[in-house]
N, C-alpha and C positions, 0 to 999 in steps of 0.2 A: 561614409562618415557616421560614427556612432552618435546618436542623440543623447544629450545629458538627461538625467532624471528630471522630469517635469516637477515644478513646484506645486504643492497642493495645500489648501488651507486646513487647519485643524478644526474639527467639529466636535460638538458635545451636545447631549440631550438636556443638560442642565447648565444654564448660564452662570449659576452661582459656584460651580465647581471649577477651581483654578487648575487642578491637575488633570490634564486631558488623557494621559496615557499611563498614569501610575509612576512610581519611582521605586528606588531601592528599598524604601521602608515598607512597601507592600509585598515584598518577596522575602520569605523566611530563609534563614541561613541553611544552605544545603551542602556546605563544604564537607567532604568526607573526612573522617578522623585520621589522625596521623598513624602511621604504621608503628610508631613507638608506643602507642597505647595498647598494642596487642594486635596480632594478625587477625584474630577472629572478629574483633570490633571493626577493623579497617575493611575486612572483606564484606561484612554485613552492611556497612555503610555504603560501599560501592555497589553492592547488589541492590540496595534501596534506590540509588540514583539510576541504575539501569532500568529497574522496573518503572520508575517514574518517567523516564525518557520514553519508554515504549508506550506508556499510557498517554503521554503528551502528544506523540506523533501519530500513533495508530489507534489510540483509545483502548484497544485490546489486541494484543498480538498472540496469535496461535504459536504453538511450538515450532511449526514449520516456517513461521515468519521471522523467527529470531535470527540474529546474525552472530554466530559463535566467535567469528574472527574479530569483529568489532568489540565484542564484550571482553575477549581475552586481552586485546590491546589496551582497553581502558583499565582493566584490573591490574595489568602490569605497569601502568603509568606511561605507556608509549604515546598515548593520545589523551587529549583533554576531553571534558564533557562536551565542549562546543564541537570538537571534531566528531564525537560520537553522534551528536544531533545531525551534523552534516551528512555522515554516512547513512543514517536512517532515511533522511530525506532523498538521498540520491540512490537508495537501494532499489533493487528490482521489485520488491514488494510494494514500495510507495509508487514507483513508476507505473506498474500495472494496475494497482488498486485505486490510485488517486489521480495521477497526472493524465493517464490515457483516458480516464472517464470524465474529465472535466474540461471546460473551456479555460482560457487564460484568465478571464475575469474571476471565475470560481476558484482557480488555483491561487490567485492573490488573496482571496478571503481565507482559504484554507491555510496557506503557509504563513501569512502575516499573523494570523491568529495563533498558530502553533509556535512560531518562532519568537515573535515580539510580545505575545501574551495580550493582545488587544484586537479589537475590530478595526477595520480600515476607516480612514477619515473620509467617508463618502466616495462618490464616483470619481472624484478627481484623483485620489490616491490609487484607486483601483485601476484607472486608465494609465496612470504613470508607470506602475509596475507591470501592467500588461504589455506596454511598449517594450520594456526591458526583456520580458520573456520572448516576445516575438522577434526582437532584433538580436539579442545575445544568447538566448536559450535559457532553459530552466536552471542549469547548473550555475550560470552567472547570476541569475536572480537569487538563488539560495546563498551564494557566496557574498553578494552585496548586502543581504539582510544580516548575515552572521558577522560581517565586518563593520556594520554600521555603528555609529556612536550610541544610538538608542539601545541596541542589543548589549554592547559592551558595558554601558553604564548600569544596565539593569541586571544582567546575568554574568557577564565576564566569561572567563574560560572554564569555571568550575561549577556553575549553577545550571540546573535544568530549567529551561523556560517554563513559566506557568502564568496563569491568568493574573494580570495586574488590574484588578477591579478597583473602581472608585469606591471608597468607603463613605457612603452617605449617612447622615444622621438618621437614626431610627431603623437602620438595617443592620442585622447581625451578619448577614452573608452578602458577598458580592455578586457579580454577574455569573451566569451559567458558564462553565468552562467551554472554551472554543471547541474542543474536540467532541463535546456533546451537542453543541449548537448546530454544527454543519455535518450532515450525512456525508458518506463517502462519495456519493455521486448525486447529481441533481435529477430533476424530473425529465429533462431533455434526454439524458443518457438512458434513463429507465424506459422512456417511450421508444427510443430507437432500438433498444434490445427487444422490446415487445414486437416492434414492426419486423425485425429481422428473423425472429423465431417463428418457425412454421406452426400454425395452429392445429389442434387435434382434429377439428372439423374438416379443414382442408386436406389433412393427411388421409382421412377416411374417404373423402369424396374423390381424391385423385387416384385413378387406377394405376396399377403397377405397369411399368414400361416393359414390354417384351419384344423379342426380336420379330422382324417381319416374317421369318421362316416358320414361326410357330403358327399353328392353326387351332383356334378355339382354346388358347392357353396351353396347348400341348406341344411338346417338341416333335420334330419330324420322326417318321417311322424308322428311318435308317439310324437316327441318333439313339433311339431306344434300343435297337438291336445291338448297336455298338456298345452301349453302356452295359447291357445284359451279358454280352460276350466277355467284356473286360471283367465284369463281376465274377463270372464263372471261372475264368482263367485265374484270377487273383485268389478266389476261394480255394480252387484246386491246389494252387502253389503253396498257399499257407498250410493247408492240410498235409501236403506231402512233407513240408519242412518239419512240422510238429511230429509226424509219425517217424521220420528219420531220427529226430532227436530222442524220441521215446525209446525206439529200438536200440539205439546206441547206448543209452543209459542202462537199459535192462541187461544188455550183453556185458557191460563193464561191471 
């Protein structure tokens, strides 16, 4: 039996701030222009949305990380921006570079920040979404976030998610973007990679493994004779073939 999403209290670092997660007024209009205004303008507008989506999900995407199929589907109008975001989150690039390198708790921080544009409301929300990942899988977790009322109210179908920072008096800028706040993997994954990687010192100290038939690091005498015999036979055969080809060429 599937467990329902656990309730979690909203948290804030400033009790005077009534808006805990931002609203539509903190998100600028990103709707692409109409194709009636010119194909070039529409194309450039969609290209800008694509670049912003890559920056929001991957922070920086290499050429090999891009998904030409998803981009063409968005440009042709077959999918919405929300579908494009979903495709990036479920892509092989995100699976290998983020999901497989992080625990469920860290994935909640990563995906909630990138999709909803805010940090999690403490350990209670982190635990609630971690249960969803553990019970239903990562795909269900992504779908639940994209289908949530919070996402639809803030971004809908045609807006790229972005940081919904609280605008505090005396501050011209909001919080640091989520994709800059969280590295791709944590210290636990980094340490595990270091433990699994062979060190240079151990590699130098470890002698090369040789067969028991070898004596003092040298192969048996019969193996050397066999190798020399094969080398002589092979060299003679190659020389004969070359001479035959040369004589046939000169005669013709």
